[in-house]
C-alpha positions as CSV (number, residue, x, y, z in Angstrom):
1,M,4.2,23.7,25.6
2,P,3.1,22.6,22.1
3,I,5.7,21.4,19.7
4,R,6.4,23.5,16.6
5,L,6.9,21.5,13.4
6,P,8.1,23.1,10.1
7,F,4.7,22.7,8.3
8,D,4.6,24.1,4.8
9,D,0.9,23.5,3.9
10,S,-0.6,23.7,0.5
11,Y,-3.7,21.6,0.3
12,R,-5.5,23.6,3.0
13,H,-5.1,26.7,0.9
14,L,-7.4,25.2,-1.7
15,P,-11.1,26.3,-1.7
16,A,-13.0,25.5,1.4
17,R,-15.1,22.8,-0.2
18,F,-12.1,20.5,-0.5
19,F,-11.9,19.8,3.3
20,T,-13.2,20.6,6.7
21,R,-11.0,22.4,9.2
22,L,-11.1,20.8,12.6
23,D,-8.8,19.5,15.4
24,P,-8.4,15.9,16.4
25,Q,-10.3,14.7,19.5
26,P,-8.1,14.3,22.6
27,V,-7.7,10.9,24.2
28,A,-7.6,9.8,27.8
29,A,-4.1,8.6,28.4
30,P,-1.8,8.5,25.3
31,K,1.2,6.1,25.5
32,L,3.9,5.6,22.9
33,V,4.2,2.3,21.2
34,K,6.7,3.0,18.5
35,V,8.4,5.9,16.6
36,N,9.8,5.1,13.2
37,H,13.3,6.6,13.6
38,P,14.5,6.3,10.0
39,L,11.3,7.9,8.7
40,A,11.5,10.7,11.2
41,V,15.0,11.5,10.1
42,A,13.9,11.4,6.4
43,L,11.3,14.0,7.3
44,G,13.8,16.2,9.0
45,L,12.3,15.5,12.5
46,D,14.1,14.6,15.7
47,P,12.9,11.2,16.9
48,A,13.7,12.1,20.5
49,L,11.3,15.1,20.2
50,L,8.6,12.8,18.9
51,E,9.2,10.4,21.8
52,S,8.8,13.2,24.4
53,A,5.6,13.8,26.2
54,E,4.8,16.7,23.9
55,G,5.5,14.5,20.9
56,V,3.2,11.7,22.1
57,A,0.5,14.3,22.8
58,L,0.8,15.5,19.2
59,M,0.6,12.1,17.7
60,S,-2.4,11.0,19.8
61,G,-4.4,14.1,18.9
62,A,-4.3,15.3,22.5
63,A,-2.4,18.4,21.4
64,V,-2.0,20.4,18.2
65,A,1.4,21.6,17.0
66,E,2.1,25.3,17.0
67,G,1.1,26.6,13.6
68,S,-0.8,23.5,12.6
69,A,-4.3,23.8,11.2
70,P,-5.6,20.2,10.9
71,I,-8.1,19.3,8.3
72,A,-10.2,16.3,7.2
73,Q,-10.2,15.8,3.4
74,V,-13.4,15.0,1.5
75,Y,-13.6,12.5,-1.3
76,A,-16.0,10.0,-2.9
77,G,-15.3,6.5,-4.3
78,H,-16.5,3.3,-5.7
79,Q,-16.4,0.6,-3.0
80,F,-16.7,-2.9,-4.4
81,G,-18.2,-1.4,-7.5
82,G,-20.9,0.7,-5.8
83,F,-20.5,4.5,-5.9
84,S,-20.6,6.5,-2.6
85,P,-20.9,10.2,-3.5
86,Q,-19.4,11.3,-0.2
87,L,-16.8,9.5,1.8
88,G,-13.8,11.4,3.2
89,D,-11.6,11.2,6.2
90,G,-14.0,9.7,8.7
91,R,-11.4,9.1,11.4
92,A,-8.3,11.0,10.1
93,H,-6.9,14.5,10.4
94,L,-4.2,15.9,8.1
95,L,-1.9,17.8,10.5
96,G,0.1,19.4,7.8
97,E,2.8,19.0,5.1
98,L,6.5,18.7,5.6
99,V,9.2,19.2,3.0
100,G,12.0,16.8,4.0
101,P,15.8,17.2,3.5
102,D,15.3,15.4,0.2
103,G,13.0,18.1,-1.0
104,V,10.0,15.8,-1.1
105,R,6.7,17.2,0.2
106,R,4.8,14.7,2.4
107,D,1.6,14.7,4.4
108,L,1.5,14.1,8.1
109,Q,-1.8,12.6,9.0
110,L,-3.4,11.1,12.2
111,K,-5.5,8.0,11.7
112,G,-8.0,7.0,14.5
113,S,-8.0,10.6,15.8
114,G,-11.8,11.1,16.2
115,R,-15.0,11.8,14.4
116,T,-15.3,14.2,11.5
117,P,-18.2,15.3,9.3
118,Y,-17.3,12.4,7.0
119,S,-17.5,9.7,9.7
120,R,-20.8,8.2,8.4
121,G,-21.9,7.0,11.8
122,G,-18.5,5.6,12.8
123,D,-16.8,6.4,16.1
124,G,-13.7,8.0,14.4
125,R,-11.4,5.7,16.4
126,A,-9.1,2.8,15.6
127,A,-8.0,-0.3,17.5
128,I,-4.3,-1.2,18.1
129,G,-4.3,-4.2,15.8
130,P,-5.2,-2.5,12.5
131,M,-2.8,0.4,13.3
132,L,0.1,-2.0,13.9
133,R,-0.8,-4.0,10.8
134,E,-0.5,-0.8,8.7
135,Y,2.8,-0.1,10.3
136,I,4.1,-3.6,9.6
137,I,2.9,-3.9,6.0
138,G,4.0,-0.4,5.1
139,E,7.5,-1.0,6.3
140,A,7.6,-4.4,4.6
141,M,6.6,-2.8,1.3
142,H,9.1,0.0,1.7
143,A,11.9,-2.5,2.3
144,L,10.8,-4.3,-0.8
145,G,11.2,-1.1,-2.8
146,I,7.4,-0.7,-3.4
147,P,6.0,2.9,-3.3
148,T,3.9,3.1,-0.1
149,T,2.6,5.2,2.6
150,R,4.3,4.6,6.0
151,A,3.7,4.9,9.7
152,L,5.7,7.4,11.6
153,A,4.4,6.4,14.9
154,V,1.7,4.5,16.8
155,V,0.4,5.4,20.3
156,T,-2.3,3.8,22.4
157,T,-5.1,6.0,23.7
158,G,-6.0,4.5,27.1
159,E,-9.5,4.1,25.8
160,A,-11.3,1.1,24.5
161,V,-13.0,1.0,21.1
162,I,-16.0,-1.3,20.5
163,R,-15.9,-3.5,17.5
164,D,-17.2,-7.1,18.0
165,T,-15.6,-6.8,21.4
166,P,-13.8,-4.0,23.3
167,L,-10.3,-3.5,22.0
168,P,-7.4,-1.2,23.0
169,G,-7.6,2.1,21.1
170,A,-4.7,3.5,19.1
171,V,-3.8,6.4,16.8
172,M,-1.3,6.0,13.9
173,T,0.6,8.9,12.3
174,R,0.7,8.2,8.6
175,V,3.1,9.7,6.1
176,A,2.3,10.0,2.4
177,Q,3.5,12.0,-0.6
178,S,-0.2,13.1,-0.6
179,H,-3.6,11.7,0.2
180,L,-5.0,12.6,-3.2
181,R,-7.1,9.8,-4.5
182,V,-9.1,8.9,-7.6
183,G,-12.1,9.4,-5.3
184,T,-11.0,13.0,-4.6
185,F,-11.6,13.8,-8.3
186,Q,-14.8,11.7,-8.3
187,F,-16.3,13.8,-5.5
188,F,-16.3,17.0,-7.5
189,A,-17.0,15.4,-10.9
190,A,-20.2,13.8,-9.4
191,R,-21.4,17.3,-8.5
192,G,-20.6,18.7,-11.9
193,D,-18.0,21.0,-10.3
194,V,-15.7,21.3,-13.3
195,E,-13.9,24.3,-11.7
196,A,-13.0,22.2,-8.7
197,V,-11.8,19.3,-10.9
198,R,-9.6,21.6,-12.8
199,T,-8.2,23.2,-9.5
200,L,-7.6,19.7,-8.1
201,A,-5.9,18.6,-11.3
202,D,-3.6,21.7,-11.4
203,Y,-2.7,21.1,-7.8
204,A,-2.0,17.4,-8.3
205,I,0.2,18.2,-11.3
206,A,2.1,20.8,-9.5
207,R,2.7,18.5,-6.5
208,H,3.4,15.2,-8.3
209,Y,4.0,15.8,-12.0
210,P,5.4,19.4,-12.2
211,G,6.6,19.0,-15.8
212,L,3.1,18.6,-17.0
213,A,1.6,21.9,-16.1
214,G,-1.6,22.4,-18.1
215,D,-1.3,19.0,-19.8
216,Y,-4.3,17.1,-18.5
217,R,-3.9,14.2,-20.9
218,G,-0.3,13.9,-19.9
219,F,-1.4,13.9,-16.3
220,L,-3.9,11.1,-16.8
221,E,-1.3,9.0,-18.6
222,A,1.3,9.7,-15.9
223,V,-1.0,8.4,-13.2
224,I,-1.9,5.4,-15.4
225,A,1.9,4.6,-15.9
226,R,2.6,4.9,-12.1
227,Q,-0.3,2.6,-11.2
228,A,0.6,0.0,-13.8
229,A,4.1,-0.1,-12.4
230,L,2.8,-0.3,-8.8
231,I,0.3,-3.1,-9.5
232,A,3.1,-5.1,-11.2
233,R,5.3,-4.6,-8.2
234,W,2.5,-5.9,-5.9
235,M,2.0,-9.0,-8.1
236,L,5.8,-9.7,-8.2
237,V,5.9,-10.2,-4.5
238,G,2.5,-11.9,-4.2
239,F,0.8,-9.0,-2.5
240,I,-3.0,-8.8,-2.4
241,H,-4.4,-5.4,-1.4
242,G,-7.9,-6.6,-0.6
243,V,-9.8,-3.3,-1.0
244,M,-8.9,-1.7,-4.3
245,N,-11.7,0.8,-4.1
246,T,-11.2,4.1,-6.0
247,D,-10.8,5.9,-2.7
248,N,-7.8,3.6,-2.1
249,M,-6.0,4.5,-5.3
250,T,-3.6,7.4,-5.0
251,I,-2.7,9.9,-7.6
252,S,1.0,9.7,-6.4
253,G,1.3,6.0,-7.2
254,E,1.8,5.0,-3.6
255,T,0.1,2.0,-1.9
256,I,-2.4,3.2,0.7
257,D,-4.7,1.7,3.3
258,Y,-3.5,-1.7,4.6
259,G,-6.7,-3.2,5.9
260,P,-7.7,-6.7,4.6
261,C,-4.4,-7.3,2.8
262,A,-1.8,-10.1,2.8
263,F,1.1,-11.7,1.0
264,M,0.0,-14.9,-0.8
265,E,1.8,-18.1,0.2
266,A,0.5,-21.1,-1.9
267,Y,0.4,-19.7,-5.4
268,D,-3.2,-19.5,-6.7
269,P,-4.3,-16.6,-8.9
270,A,-7.8,-16.7,-7.3
271,T,-6.5,-16.0,-3.8
272,V,-8.6,-13.6,-1.7
273,F,-7.9,-12.4,1.8
274,S,-10.5,-9.8,2.5
275,S,-13.3,-11.0,4.7
276,I,-15.8,-8.8,2.9
277,D,-14.7,-9.7,-0.7
278,H,-17.3,-12.4,-1.1
279,Y,-17.1,-12.7,-4.9
280,G,-13.3,-12.3,-5.4
281,R,-13.5,-8.9,-7.0
282,Y,-10.1,-8.0,-5.5
283,A,-8.4,-11.4,-5.9
284,Y,-4.7,-11.6,-6.7
285,A,-5.2,-12.1,-10.5
286,N,-7.9,-9.4,-10.7
287,Q,-5.7,-6.6,-9.5
288,P,-4.6,-5.3,-12.9
289,R,-8.1,-5.4,-14.2
290,I,-9.5,-3.5,-11.2
291,A,-6.7,-1.0,-11.5
292,H,-7.7,-0.3,-15.1
293,W,-11.3,0.0,-14.0
294,N,-10.4,2.5,-11.3
295,L,-8.3,4.5,-13.7
296,T,-11.3,4.6,-16.1
297,R,-13.2,6.3,-13.3
298,L,-10.4,8.9,-13.0
299,A,-10.6,9.4,-16.8
300,E,-14.3,10.0,-16.6
301,A,-13.8,12.7,-13.9
302,L,-11.2,14.4,-16.1
303,L,-13.3,14.3,-19.3
304,P,-14.2,18.1,-19.3
305,L,-10.5,18.9,-19.1
306,L,-9.4,16.6,-21.9
307,A,-11.4,18.3,-24.7
308,E,-14.4,20.7,-25.0
309,E,-16.4,18.2,-27.1
310,E,-17.4,15.1,-25.1
311,E,-17.0,12.7,-27.9
312,R,-13.4,13.9,-28.5
313,A,-12.7,13.8,-24.7
314,I,-13.9,10.2,-24.5
315,G,-11.7,9.3,-27.5
316,I,-8.7,10.8,-25.8
317,A,-9.5,9.0,-22.5
318,K,-9.8,5.6,-24.3
319,E,-6.5,6.1,-26.1
320,S,-4.8,6.9,-22.8
321,L,-6.4,4.0,-20.9
322,G,-5.3,1.7,-23.7
323,G,-1.7,2.2,-22.5
324,F,-2.4,0.5,-19.2
325,A,-2.3,-3.1,-20.3
326,Q,0.9,-2.6,-22.3
327,A,2.6,-0.8,-19.4
328,F,1.5,-3.4,-16.8
329,Q,2.5,-6.3,-19.0
330,A,5.9,-4.8,-19.7
331,A,6.6,-4.2,-16.0
332,W,5.3,-7.6,-15.0
333,L,7.3,-9.5,-17.7
334,A,10.5,-7.5,-16.9
335,G,10.0,-8.2,-13.2
336,L,9.6,-11.9,-13.7
337,R,12.6,-12.0,-16.0
338,A,14.6,-10.5,-13.1
339,K,13.1,-12.9,-10.6
340,L,14.3,-15.8,-12.8
341,G,17.7,-14.2,-13.3
342,L,17.3,-14.0,-17.1
343,R,20.1,-11.9,-18.5
344,A,18.4,-10.8,-21.7
345,A,14.9,-10.7,-23.1
346,H,13.7,-13.4,-25.5
347,E,10.3,-14.1,-27.1
348,E,10.4,-17.5,-25.4
349,D,10.5,-15.9,-21.9
350,A,6.7,-15.5,-21.6
351,G,6.2,-19.2,-22.2
352,L,8.8,-20.2,-19.7
353,I,7.2,-18.0,-17.1
354,E,3.7,-19.3,-17.8
355,R,4.9,-22.9,-17.5
356,L,6.5,-22.1,-14.1
357,L,3.4,-20.4,-12.8
358,G,1.4,-23.4,-13.9
359,L,3.7,-25.8,-12.0
360,M,3.5,-23.5,-9.0
361,Q,-0.3,-23.5,-9.0
362,E,-0.5,-27.3,-9.5
363,A,2.0,-27.9,-6.6
364,K,0.5,-25.2,-4.4
365,A,4.1,-24.0,-4.0
366,D,4.9,-21.1,-1.8
367,F,5.2,-18.0,-4.0
368,T,8.1,-16.3,-2.2
369,L,10.1,-19.5,-1.5
370,T,9.8,-20.8,-5.0
371,F,11.7,-17.9,-6.5
372,R,14.2,-17.9,-3.6
373,R,14.9,-21.6,-4.0
374,L,15.3,-21.3,-7.7
375,G,18.2,-19.0,-6.9
376,E,19.8,-22.1,-5.3
377,A,18.9,-24.2,-8.3
378,A,20.7,-21.6,-10.5
379,R,23.8,-22.4,-8.4
380,G,23.4,-26.1,-9.2
381,D,21.3,-27.4,-6.2
382,A,17.7,-27.9,-7.1
383,T,16.8,-30.0,-4.0
384,A,14.8,-27.3,-2.3
385,A,13.1,-26.2,-5.5
386,R,12.0,-29.8,-6.2
387,A,10.6,-30.1,-2.7
388,L,8.4,-27.2,-3.4
389,L,7.4,-27.9,-7.1
390,G,7.6,-31.7,-7.1
391,A,10.1,-34.1,-8.5
392,T,8.2,-34.5,-11.7
393,P,9.2,-34.8,-15.4
394,A,7.4,-31.6,-16.0
395,F,9.5,-29.7,-13.6
396,D,12.7,-31.3,-14.7
397,D,11.9,-30.3,-18.3
398,W,11.2,-26.7,-17.2
399,L,14.4,-26.7,-15.1
400,A,16.5,-27.8,-18.0
401,Q,15.1,-25.2,-20.4
402,W,15.6,-22.5,-17.8
403,R,19.2,-23.5,-17.0
404,I,20.0,-23.1,-20.7
405,C,19.5,-19.4,-20.2
406,E,22.3,-19.4,-17.6
407,P,20.3,-17.5,-14.9
408,D,22.2,-15.0,-12.7
409,A,21.8,-16.4,-9.2
410,A,23.3,-13.4,-7.5
411,A,21.0,-11.0,-9.3
412,M,18.0,-13.2,-8.3
413,D,18.8,-12.8,-4.6
414,T,18.5,-9.0,-4.9
415,V,14.9,-9.2,-6.2
416,N,13.5,-12.3,-4.6
417,P,12.9,-11.8,-0.8
418,I,13.4,-14.5,1.7
419,Y,11.3,-12.7,4.3
420,I,7.8,-11.2,3.7
421,A,5.1,-10.2,6.2
422,R,3.5,-13.6,6.4
423,N,0.0,-13.4,7.6
424,H,0.3,-15.8,10.5
425,L,3.3,-13.9,11.9
426,V,1.5,-10.5,11.5
427,E,-1.6,-11.9,13.3
428,E,0.6,-13.3,16.0
429,A,2.2,-9.9,16.6
430,L,-1.2,-8.2,16.6
431,A,-2.7,-10.7,19.0
432,A,0.2,-10.2,21.5
433,A,-0.2,-6.5,21.3
434,T,-4.0,-6.5,21.6
435,T,-4.4,-9.1,24.4
436,R,-1.5,-8.4,26.6
437,A,0.2,-5.2,25.4
438,D,3.3,-7.3,24.4
439,Y,5.0,-5.6,21.5
440,T,8.0,-8.0,21.4
441,P,6.7,-10.0,18.4
442,F,5.9,-6.7,16.6
443,E,9.4,-5.5,17.1
444,W,11.0,-8.8,16.0
445,L,8.9,-8.9,12.9
446,L,10.0,-5.3,12.0
447,T,13.6,-6.3,12.5
448,V,13.3,-9.2,10.1
449,L,11.4,-7.3,7.5
450,E,13.8,-4.4,7.3
451,K,16.2,-6.6,5.3
452,P,14.0,-8.9,3.3
453,F,16.6,-10.1,0.8
454,E,19.3,-11.0,3.3
455,E,19.0,-14.5,4.7
456,R,20.1,-14.5,8.3
457,P,20.8,-17.4,10.8
458,G,18.2,-17.6,13.5
459,Y,15.4,-16.2,11.5
460,E,14.4,-19.5,9.8
461,R,10.9,-19.4,11.2
462,F,10.2,-16.1,9.6
463,A,10.9,-17.5,6.1
464,Q,8.5,-20.5,6.4
465,P,4.9,-20.6,5.3
466,A,2.2,-21.2,7.9
467,R,1.6,-24.7,9.1
468,E,-2.0,-25.9,8.6
469,D,-2.9,-25.0,12.2
470,E,-1.4,-21.5,11.7
471,R,-3.0,-20.5,8.5
472,V,-5.0,-17.2,8.5
473,L,-7.3,-17.1,5.5
474,A,-9.2,-13.9,6.0
475,T,-8.2,-10.4,7.2
476,F,-10.4,-7.5,8.2
477,C,-10.5,-3.8,7.7
478,G,-10.6,-2.9,11.4
479,T,-13.2,-0.1,11.1
């Protein structure tokens, strides 16, 4: 008997041109890998129900919940700078929306659930590796306090998907405050459908910025502010998204789509992890610039709503976009002050920070461990910090200047993680799952990452950068 979930849908009641109504494609032999118990409870769902045969059928696409009307959403997007006028959910189905006990409305979406009209020649399926990667990175980001989509569950399908080689198929259930993207607005703007752009803006405001009803400039500036804060948070933990296309930038301000992404180890602003980013467009240091570029595309789509006269609308958009750099810089600087335990803001802080980053780059110091070991230096023992940054006069001079500020070591430990989803550990977990259906490394990694700021005996390996023979320099989108 089909499960009944308390869906309270809103998006599918928009005009028909916003989506296509269709059910997921059933799979051969669905088998549960993991249910995210804390997330299920946050959604008001019973984890045991999701782990039942009926729950597994629902989360594989083999069954549709009672009262559910799954849809595939349409959108467009700039991908590596080139505009694709129609993209959309090529292998995803939005099952419905749930309002949790906290009053927050969230989407429940299947990923890897079959072909849709937006598949663009793809098979609509997903392999187990990329689905587990999204689960791991989403949970890591959540534990770090960074707004993110999350995985509710992963199931295998009993079917193989063909990429370079046959791989075990899987379906992930993704949870997001919504799947509205910059590319959603671009889809309708590219067609000159101003009515649809206005409808979409009104919907997005009502869902994510309810205090701004009818204020389209305020809406644009609110999205800009959220994205500036989000990108700063990425940068403060060394995270590199890898595919910052406009269809991967949410209106809610959540991180979405963990394909070729990774956490940087040796500090280098030019670091790239995406196997398809041949020119470094989405390198670590480029992320603020690309975010501004993407938000400019959103502003272009909203121009008819900002003012009747195009020239006036462009002026408003430019003024609004001008706030991004200031918002990002403020969040970035405040975050780095916190990472260094600085108790008050001073003009000299920026110089102190830049000098440290220069020392880190020169020494190829591990980004995460540098800040964590500086916490020890704040307590008086700089041995580990010197091992990372070098026992040089330049570091000693920097250390002396920083210590004058009387850094708060305890506060530093609350913002500087000891554990991140290091790429070699993620790949180790994915390889075990893919080649021998062994999910033990996956489970261990999740256990470590759920408390990233708490250093625990027995987990030393998870805090260490990859050895030379363990390094993973490229990640893949998995499509």
